N, C-alpha and C positions, 0 to 999 in steps of 0.2 A: 443553217448559216444565215446570218443577218448582217446587213450593212448598217453600222451604227457608230456613234462616237464612243471612244473609250471612256471609262469612268475610273475613279480612284480605286475601285475594287478589282480592276482588271490587270492581268499580266499581259504585257505587250511583246510581241515577237516581230522581227523583220526578216523577210526572206525574199531575195531577188527584187528588192525595192518595194515590196508590198508589206504593209503593216497588218498584223492580226492581233485581235484582242480576245481574251477569254477570262471569265471570272476566276479569280485566284482560288476560291474554295472548290469550284468545279474542276479546275485544272489539277489540283492536288488529288482529287478522287479518280481522275481518268488518265493521268499522264502515264506513259508518253502518248502524245498525239502525233499522228502522221497525216499530212495533207499532201495529196498528189493531184496534179492536173492530168486527166486521162482523156484519150480519144479512142472511141470504139465505132463500130459500124452504125450504132444507134445514136451517136452524137458525142459531144465532149462536155467535160465539166470537172468539178472538184470531187474527189473521193476523200472522206475523212474517216480514219480508223483510230481507235483508242482502246484502252483497257476497260472501258465502261461496260459494266455487266448488262447483258441484254435482259429486258423485262419480258415476262411471258404473258403480259396483258392482264386481263381481269380474272384469270384463274387463281386458284389458291396455292400456287407452287412456292 
């Protein structure tokens, strides 16, 4: 996650008074995206989940 100004290539969403921007091409590949603010014993922060396929790193899978 990055704090940045939106560009012409971004899709803009507003939720609870907060604006979120994501590149349109990336959004088409990973939608739907779910953004949650979570609190745990280890701390708090945002959790982002999507349909993005997980990479297996540098192996040949």
